[in-house]
PAMAR-272016 format. One line per 5 residues: for each residue z, y, x of N, C-alpha, C. Coordinates in nm, 3 decimals. Layout:
! residues N
Z,Y,X,Z,Y,X,Z,Y,X  ...
//
This chain:
! residues 62
0.297,1.557,1.507,0.286,1.477,1.386,0.145,1.488,1.331  0.080,1.376,1.313,-0.055,1.370,1.259,-0.050,1.351,1.108  -0.144,1.409,1.038,-0.151,1.389,0.893,-0.274,1.309,0.855  -0.345,1.256,0.953,-0.467,1.179,0.925,-0.432,1.047,0.859  -0.514,1.008,0.763,-0.503,0.877,0.700,-0.598,0.783,0.772
-0.553,0.661,0.796,-0.634,0.560,0.863,-0.637,0.436,0.775  -0.758,0.390,0.741,-0.774,0.268,0.662,-0.822,0.158,0.755  -0.743,0.051,0.764,-0.775,-0.060,0.855,-0.784,-0.188,0.773  -0.889,-0.270,0.799,-0.899,-0.397,0.726,-0.787,-0.491,0.767  -0.744,-0.574,0.671,-0.638,-0.672,0.699,-0.682,-0.773,0.804
-0.809,-0.813,0.799,-0.866,-0.898,0.903,-1.016,-0.871,0.910  -1.085,-0.939,0.997,-1.225,-0.907,1.026,-1.317,-0.913,0.903  -1.298,-1.006,0.812,-1.387,-1.023,0.699,-1.324,-0.980,0.567  -1.220,-0.903,0.572,-1.142,-0.868,0.454,-1.198,-0.750,0.378  -1.183,-0.753,0.246,-1.208,-0.637,0.160,-1.079,-0.562,0.131
-0.967,-0.612,0.183,-0.838,-0.548,0.165,-0.808,-0.459,0.285  -0.774,-0.334,0.258,-0.746,-0.238,0.364,-0.605,-0.183,0.348  -0.541,-0.157,0.459,-0.410,-0.093,0.462,-0.432,0.051,0.505  -0.383,0.146,0.425,-0.395,0.288,0.457,-0.263,0.334,0.515  -0.269,0.392,0.635,-0.148,0.436,0.702,-0.158,0.584,0.740
-0.042,0.646,0.753,-0.030,0.782,0.805,0.086,0.780,0.903  0.058,0.819,1.026,0.160,0.816,1.131,0.223,0.677,1.143  0.137,0.574,1.135,0.177,0.434,1.147,0.267,0.386,1.034  0.277,0.462,0.925,0.355,0.422,0.808,0.260,0.391,0.693  0.278,0.276,0.630,0.192,0.234,0.520,0.209,0.328,0.400
0.096,0.379,0.348,0.102,0.468,0.232,0.024,0.414,0.112  -0.066,0.317,0.135,-0.144,0.260,0.025,-0.215,0.135,0.072  -0.257,0.053,-0.026,-0.341,-0.062,0.001,-0.464,-0.051,-0.087  -0.578,-0.089,-0.033,-0.704,-0.081,-0.107,-0.767,-0.219,-0.114  -0.825,-0.251,-0.230,-0.907,-0.371,-0.243,-1.047,-0.322,-0.276
-1.134,-0.317,-0.178,-1.268,-0.261,-0.195,-1.361,-0.355,-0.270  -1.316,-0.476,-0.302,-1.400,-0.568,-0.378,-1.417,-0.522,-0.523  -1.330,-0.434,-0.571,-1.334,-0.394,-0.711,-1.413,-0.268,-0.738  -1.472,-0.206,-0.637,-1.560,-0.092,-0.662,-1.680,-0.100,-0.570  -1.792,-0.046,-0.614,-1.914,-0.065,-0.537,-1.951,0.055,-0.451
-1.943,0.177,-0.504,-1.992,0.292,-0.429,-1.886,0.397,-0.397  -1.789,0.417,-0.486,-1.690,0.522,-0.463,-1.567,0.501,-0.550  -1.457,0.565,-0.512,-1.335,0.565,-0.592,-1.247,0.680,-0.547  -1.144,0.706,-0.622,-1.045,0.809,-0.589,-0.915,0.740,-0.550  -0.843,0.801,-0.458,-0.715,0.748,-0.411,-0.616,0.864,-0.407
-0.497,0.843,-0.461,-0.393,0.946,-0.455,-0.283,0.899,-0.362  -0.249,0.983,-0.264,-0.142,0.954,-0.169,-0.054,1.078,-0.161  0.073,1.063,-0.194,0.169,1.174,-0.188,0.120,1.296,-0.264  0.057,1.276,-0.380,0.010,1.387,-0.462,-0.122,1.447,-0.419  -0.179,1.400,-0.308,-0.309,1.448,-0.261,-0.417,1.348,-0.301
-0.529,1.398,-0.356,-0.639,1.312,-0.398,-0.743,1.301,-0.287  -0.792,1.180,-0.266,-0.894,1.153,-0.166,-1.009,1.079,-0.234  -1.129,1.101,-0.185,-1.247,1.036,-0.238,-1.298,0.938,-0.132  -1.322,0.815,-0.174,-1.374,0.713,-0.085,-1.515,0.680,-0.132  -1.612,0.684,-0.040,-1.749,0.651,-0.078,-1.811,0.561,0.028
-1.900,0.476,-0.019,-1.972,0.386,0.071,-2.073,0.467,0.151  -2.088,0.438,0.281,-2.178,0.513,0.368,-2.325,0.486,0.340  -2.357,0.376,0.278,-2.495,0.342,0.245,-2.498,0.224,0.150  -2.611,0.202,0.087,-2.623,0.097,-0.014,-2.585,-0.040,0.039  -2.630,-0.077,0.156,-2.606,-0.211,0.208,-2.505,-0.213,0.324
-2.433,-0.106,0.341,-2.335,-0.099,0.451,-2.197,-0.137,0.401  -2.116,-0.188,0.491,-1.977,-0.223,0.458,-1.882,-0.112,0.499  -1.933,-0.003,0.556,-1.845,0.105,0.599,-1.830,0.209,0.487  -1.712,0.274,0.487,-1.679,0.372,0.386,-1.630,0.499,0.455  -1.641,0.611,0.385,-1.589,0.739,0.434,-1.478,0.785,0.342
-1.372,0.838,0.401,-1.258,0.889,0.327,-1.262,1.042,0.339  -1.270,1.110,0.225,-1.277,1.257,0.224,-1.155,1.315,0.156
//
């Protein structure tokens, strides 16, 4: 059993991401509403999401 969270875009150009754990949906994110970072709570655990760079579309989940 894996406990890793995976955020996948809904489609190629989407700002909407589906967060899954063990192929089960645990959250949805709309990255259009924040620019550099945000907090996400899943099952009582807090995660920090930050943009990898000023002009990049990639994010890191910590």
